[in-house]
Every structure is written in structure tokens, then in C-alpha cells.
N, C-alpha and C positions, 0 to 999 in steps of 0.2 A: 229091635234091629241089633241096638248097641249091647243088650244085655248077651245076646248070641255071640257078637264079636268078643265080649268080655270072657265069656266061656272058653271059646276056641284059643284064646291069647294065655289061658291059665289063670284067670280072674275069678273062676265061679265061686271061690270061697272068699272073695274079696269082702265080704259083709263081717267077716270075724277076723280080717287082716289088720286092722287097727288096734292095737291094746289100748283099753282106757288106763290113762294117767291116774295116779293118786289124787283125790280132790284136794284142792287147795284148803289149807289149813285154816287159813283165815275166815274170821266168821262173816254172816251176811249171806244173801241169796246169791247162787253162783250166777253168773253172766256166761253165756255160751254165745260168742258171736259168730254167725253163719255167713261165709262168704264164697263166692266163686272166685275170688282174687287171690293174690299172692302177697298183698300190702306193701309192694316194691315201689310201684309208681307214685306219681305226683297226681293223679285225677282225685275229684271232689269226694269220692268214695272213700279212695284210700287213707287221704289226708283225715276224715271223719272217723274211720277206724283207729287210725294211731292217735288221734286227740281222745278217743273214748276209752281205749286202751290205757292210755297214759292217766286219765282222770281217774279211772276205776283202781289202776295200780296205786294212786295216792292216798284213796280212801281205804287201801287193803280189802278190796272187793275181790273174792276169787273169781277169776275171769279165764276162758279159754277161748281163743279164735281158730276156729275151725274150717278148713278148706278142703276142695277136692283130694288134695296133695296128702292129707292125713288119713286117707283111706290105705295106704300101704300097698295098694295092689300092684301086682307084677304089670298088670294089663293097662296101669295108669298112663304112661308115657306112649306106649304104642297107639293107644285110642286118641291121645291128644296129639299125636304127631300126624296120625292120618286125617286130621280136621285141615291141616294145609294142604294136603293131596285133593280132598274133595272140594275143598275152599278153592282152587285153582282152576278146577273144572266148571265149578258152578258156586258162586259166592253165597246164593241163598241157600244152598245145601250146607257149605261150609258153617254157615250161622247156625243151621238148624243142629248140626254136628257137635259144634261148641256149647249150645246152651243144653241138649239132652247129655252130651256124656259128660260134662261140669256137674249137672245135677245130679248123675247117676252116682257119680263117686262120692259128691257131697254126703247125700243121703246114706251110703254106706258108711261113712265115716261118723257121720251124726248118731247113727244107731248106735255104732261101737261106744262112742264117747258118751251120750245121752243115759246109758244103762246104768251107770253109778251116780248120777245126777238128778235124782227125781224131783228135786225142790227147785231146779235151775228154770230159768226164763231164755228162751233162744231170741236173740236180738238179731233178725236176718237182714242183710245188706241191699237186697234185689229179690224182686218178684220169685227169680228162680231157685234163690237161697231159701226163702219162705216156703216155697213149695216141697222143697227137698226135707226141710224141718218138720212140717206138717204131718209127712208120711212117715218120719223117722221117730216123732217123740212118742212118747209114752203119756205123761203126766204134766209134762212142760207147756206152759204158754208161748204162743209164737207172736213176735212182735217186730213188725216191717218198719224199717226207715226207707221214706221215699225220696230218693236221689233226682230220679228221671224228671226230665220237663215235661213232656206230656205222655210219653211212653216208649218204652224200649224198642217197640218197633218202630216209632217214627224216629230214632235216633239211627239204628241201622238203615234206614231208609234215606235220612239224611247223608249218610256218609258213603251212600250208592252200594252198600251189600245188599239190601233187598228192594223191592219195590213195593211203592204203597197200594198198586193194584194186584199185587201176588197173594196166594194163600199164605205164606207163612207171616205175611205183615198182618193179616186178620187173626191168624191163629194165635200169634203172641198177643195182641191186644185182648183176645177172648180169655186167654189165658190168665193175664193179669188180673182181668176183671173176677173170673173165677176165685182166684188164689187170694186176692184182698177181700173179697167179700167173706173169706172162712177165718180171717186172723183173729187173734184176740186183742189186739191193739195195733195202732199204726202211730208212728211218729213223722211230722211233715218238717220239712227244712224251713218253710215259709208258708204264710197264708196263700200266697199266689198259688204254690203247689198243692194245696188241700183243696182250693176251688177247682182247680183244673181236673184234679182226681175225682172229686166228689160230683162234678159236672156228667164227667164220662161214665162213672160207676157209680150211680145213685146209692146202691145197696152198700157202700162204704160207711155211709153217713150212722148206720147203726152199729160199726165198731167202734170202741173205744178209741178216742186219738186225742193227741196233742201235738202244738207247735212248737218245736224246739230248734232254734237257730243254731246253724253250726259255728264252732268257735276256732280259735287260733290261740297258739302258745304265745305268752308275752315274753319278749326278749330285751334285756338290755344289752344294748350293741353301743359299741364305741363308734364316736363319730367317724365317717367314712370320707373320702375324697369324692367331690362333683363327677359324676359321669355323664349326665346330661340332663335336659331340662325336664323332658316327659319321658313316662315309661307305661308300655303296656304289656301284659303277659296272659297267654293263653295259646292252644294250639292254632296254627295258621290253617284254618278252614273257615267255609263261607260264613257261616253263622256268627264267628268271632269278628266279622266285619273289620278287620284291620285296614282294608283298601279305602273305606271311609273316613278313617282317621288321617290316611296320607292325603286324602283330599282336603281335609280340614287343615292339615298342614300348609298345603300349598296355597290356598287360600289368606292364611295368615301372613304367608311370605310376600303375596302381592301387595299386601297391605303394609308392608316394611317391617314386619315381626317375624325373624327367623328363630325358631326352636328347634331344638335337637331332640331327638327320639329315639329310645331303647325299645326294640321289639323283642320279647324274650319267649321263644316257643318255637315249635318246628311242626311241619305238616305237608300237605299237598299243595298249599296254595303259596308256598315260598318262593318259588320261580315267578309266579305271577307278580307277587308282591314286589318284588327285588325290581321287575321291569317297569312296574309301575311306579317307583319311586324316580325311576329315569325319564319316563314320561313327564310325569308331574313337574320334574327339575328339583327335586329334593332329595336326591341321592345323597348328597353331603350332609344332610342334616340327620339320615337314618342309618342306624347300626342294628344289624340282625344278630342278636347274640346266640340265637338257636336255643336247643333245650338246655334247662338249668337246674341241676338239681335243687339247688336252693335259691329260687328267684328272688325271697326277701331280702337277701344280702345285698343284692343290685338293686332294689328299689330305695333301699336308705340312701343311695348316691343321687337320686332326682328330686325335684321339688314338687311334682304333680303328677297324678297316676291317672290315666285316660282310658276308658272303658267304653267298647262301641258294640259290643254282643249285643245280636238281636233277639237272643232267647238265654233267658237263665232261670233254671230252679229256684237258684238263691244267690249266688256270687260269691262265692268263697275269696276270691283272690281280691276282691274289692276290701272284704275287712283284713286281710293280709297287708295290703297298701296302707290302710289307716293305721294299722299296728305299727307301722314304721313311721308315723307321722306324715302320710302323705295325705291332701286333700282329693278328692275324688270328683271327677268328672264324667257322666254316665248317662245313659238312656232311662228313662224310666219304664224298666221293662221286668217283668218276673219280680222276683226276690229282692232285686236291688233295690226297689223302692221301698223296702222295709228295712232298708240298712242306710242310706244317704240321707241326711237332713239337710234339704237346700238352704242355702246360707249359713249353715252352723258348721258342718264338717265336708261341704262339697257342694255340688250343683248337677243339677239335670240338664242335659244338651240335647236338642234334636237328632236323631239317626236319618233323617230324610233332609236335611238342610247345611250343607257344610259350610255355607256363608253365615248362616245365624250361629252354628256351631264355633266358627272362627272368631266371632264376636264375644262369644262367651270367653273362649279360652283367652284372648287377648286382655280382656276385661281382668281377669284373674291374675294373669301372670303380669301385669303393669302394675299391680297394687300390692307390694310386698308385704305390707303391714296387715293387710285383709289375708292373704295369702298364710301369714304367719299364725295368724287367728284361726282359721279354719283346720290347719295343720293341728293345732293343740287339742282344739274341739275332736279332731279325727282319731287322735292317740286316746283321750279321755274315754269319748264315745266306744272302743274296742274294750278297754279295761272293765267298763261299769257294763256292758251289756253283751259281748261276746267272748268273754273269758273262758277258759276251761270250768273254772271253779261255777260261773252263774250257770252255765248251760248243761255242765257234768251234772250239777246237782239236780237240776230239773229232769234230766234225762234218767238219773238212777230211781229218783222219786216215782215216775211214770213206771219203769220197768218191775220194781219193787211191788207196786199195785197190780200189775197184769195177773189176771187168774185165768184157767183153762174155762172158757165160755161158751166155746162152738165146737161141732163135730170136728175129728182130727184127722180124717184123712184126705 
């Protein structure tokens, strides 16, 4: 259907619209990063791409990031704009339109750019990007990094865009299973993600894979003035569970411990959360900072990072906080369990018992010496285990070893 729209809008020749750039002059196997996104946001996917690109650039590895916008088709923006129209009528159809349109234009862009890079490896950032690469490639192996928690279908359902009982939900999950089973390699950002994917799609166990954690830049920052005691960062949505943190704050206050909290992020739950602060009597302790382009700069002005998300494929924001020298209190969920070392650089706390969580918070905050020790270990943990050099070298090694081992359509 979208191919027909493309032709009518004047994009029938879009497959040749993107002119290949000259290959990078640096030595080494070229890396083509395939993505549906523009890299401008603050999601874990976009952060991963920026960190990957930064590391590859630091070792002079020729790299190209290809998105649907590189197709240079005159139909690109009209087709993308129509997504908002159809999405307003039917959100599920809007999701389908977005996925189908972005994959189509990415496939066309990749065909043009891969033509002069026969020795490259494609590093795809989502199943849709991987599907486009599998159809566009000639001799290039395709490696996917799995960022999602369970499935992109589950994420769309959680946001209310599609129904778990709908045909599109089943279609996306089936699509992911098919694409992942035909890849030449898979990168998992955590062992938790690996186990979830392999349980759902047993066929991927035959695909070469490696678990390579996300990383964050190491920043030498001047001391900043205190902002608040605690901080949490994330989209204001149910699965991030900020309302539970407000309950913990309230329980601590009842016991005579008043801690201030910065909530960084925006989203559909903001009004409800602000109302909840008033109901719990902690409105004077909480400041909503909204979206921040650089939340790490705010983290540095706090004492402790609090994480209450109920689902995490990895937990990039947790290592960002640790990189700023903040101990972490978090639930033992998903990939977070592979980051925090209880009693060393943070603690796990329950996500279903606010009173018990308040006890852990009070114990940490009333022991400055212990808190300082945890903070020091947190910063060292990131330097040793989650630096661009440590994780980037492992990723590059895996990409260089990737070979074309599976059917390519």
C-alpha cells in the first residue's frame, strides 16, 4: 500500500535517490549503523548510537549512520506526515504506518549506501532496521542489538497505542521472531534481555550472540551546588513507577525524615504525580524539572539516585547516575540486577513495600560515611565496567567477527 502512495507522490525512483558517499578513508571494516530514528532524542537507543559512534570514531573506524531520512525521496515527508493523520483516526493503524513507512525508506537508503561497501557489517538498532537491512544487503552480515524489554509490540501496547488482543500486536511479535531468527548476529544489552528473547524465540539460540552492556561517557565535572537529596530520571509513565517513590518519601517523612526529591522527565503521568504529591503531603519536598537535555548535569547536585521502574531491559540511567558518583537504590528488575552490587555501590529495595523501602532509604541517608563509600565505588564501577572503551572494544570485536551465515531476504 505505501509503495503505491510513494509512487503517486513522486517517489517511484526513491531507491536511487540517495547517492552513496565516498567510503571513509580510514582502515578497518566499515560499520553501517541502521536505524529508524534521527539520533536526536534521549532514549536508550539514541544514547547507545551516540556512544557507539563516538567510540568507533575514536578508533578511526569508518562508520555511517543510515536512517530513513537518507533516502532523500521527495515522498519522505508527505508519507511521514500522513502517519499523524491516520494515527489520529486509529492509533494502531498509525503504528503500522510508522513502522511500514520507516522500514521502506530505510531499505531504499541502505540499498544505495551498501552498494559501495561490500565488506561492511550492518549494525541494526531495532527489528525493523534489521528487516530493512536483510532485504537491502548484498554481501554484508546483519547484526541486531536488542534494546526492547519483551517486544516492541508490548511497548506499543503499554503506551496504549495498540491492544494486546489485536492483530497488529500478534503481527509485530511474529515479525520480530522471523527477523531475529535470520540474523548473522545479535547483541544483547543484558543477560536478562537474552533470556527473555531466547525464551520467546527459541530459534535465536542458533544465532551467534554476545551480551555487551551499554556504556556512558566519563565526564570530569566541576563540583556543583546541592540541588536536592534524591533524584530520579525517566519518562513520567506507569512502568517508571514514580508514584511509588512518592509513597516511600511520605513514609520516611512520617518517621521524621524529610528528604527532597528531583523528578526529571515528562510524560502522561505528570498531572497525576503532581496531584499525588499533594495527597501525600510531600509537595514541598518534590520538584518536577520536566524534560532535560542533559539530566546528568542535574544528577551531580544530589546525594542518592532512586530508581523504581518495574521493567528495564538494562537501566542506562542507573549507570549515568553512578558515573556522577551517586549510589543507587533500585528494584532488582531486568538488567538493573547486572549493574548494582548490593552493599558495594548501591542497594536493592522492594517495589511492593513502601515501608520497607523507606527503611532502606533512611538507613542509607543517615550514614554519611557509608554513603560516601558507596558513591566512590559507584564511580569506579562505571569506569571499570561501563566505559566506552570497555564496552566499545567488545562490540567492535563482535562486529568484526560477524560473517554472512544465513539466507539474506
